[in-house]
C-alpha positions as CSV (number, residue, x, y, z in Angstrom):
1,M,131.5,108.6,107.3
2,P,128.7,110.2,105.4
3,T,127.9,113.8,106.2
4,C,124.1,113.4,105.7
5,P,122.4,112.5,109.0
6,L,119.9,110.3,107.2
7,L,122.7,108.2,105.7
8,R,124.4,108.0,109.1
9,I,121.3,106.6,110.7
10,A,120.8,104.1,107.8
11,S,124.4,102.9,108.0
12,T,124.3,102.5,111.8
13,S,121.0,100.8,112.1
14,Q,120.6,97.0,112.2
15,P,120.8,95.1,109.0
16,M,117.5,94.1,107.3
17,R,116.2,90.7,108.3
18,R,115.0,88.3,105.7
19,P,111.4,87.1,106.2
20,T,111.0,83.6,107.6
21,D,108.7,81.0,106.2
22,R,106.3,81.5,109.2
23,S,106.0,85.2,108.6
24,R,105.3,84.6,104.9
25,W,102.5,82.2,105.7
26,C,101.1,84.5,108.3
27,T,101.1,87.4,105.8
28,L,99.4,85.2,103.2
29,F,96.9,84.0,105.7
30,A,96.0,87.5,106.7
31,I,95.5,88.6,103.1
32,L,93.3,85.5,102.4
33,L,91.2,86.3,105.5
34,S,90.8,89.9,104.4
35,M,89.6,88.8,100.9
36,A,87.3,86.2,102.4
37,G,85.8,88.8,104.7
38,I,85.1,91.2,101.8
39,V,83.5,88.5,99.7
40,G,81.5,87.3,102.7
41,W,80.1,90.8,103.3
42,Y,79.0,91.1,99.6
43,G,77.3,87.7,99.9
44,L,75.5,88.6,103.0
45,R,74.4,91.9,101.4
46,D,73.0,90.0,98.4
47,M,71.3,87.5,100.6
48,L,69.6,90.2,102.7
49,N,68.5,92.1,99.6
50,A,66.8,88.9,98.3
51,I,64.5,88.8,101.3
52,P,61.1,90.3,100.4
53,D,60.2,93.6,102.0
54,S,56.6,92.7,102.8
55,N,54.1,89.9,102.9
56,D,52.4,91.2,99.8
57,D,55.1,89.4,97.8
58,F,53.8,86.1,99.0
59,T,50.1,86.5,98.1
60,Y,48.7,84.9,95.0
61,H,46.2,86.8,92.8
């Protein structure tokens, strides 16, 4: 038996579970949604910046 308390806790804890296919797909889906959200906010920002600030931009001289 190890004398270090941290090693004792690690050796008595439950064994590590291997990730299932469902958890892998959920993780991948969460990462893709996060990336899509970031890209979407940049697109929205660019679209809002393209809107003219005043009606003077629409007048012809």
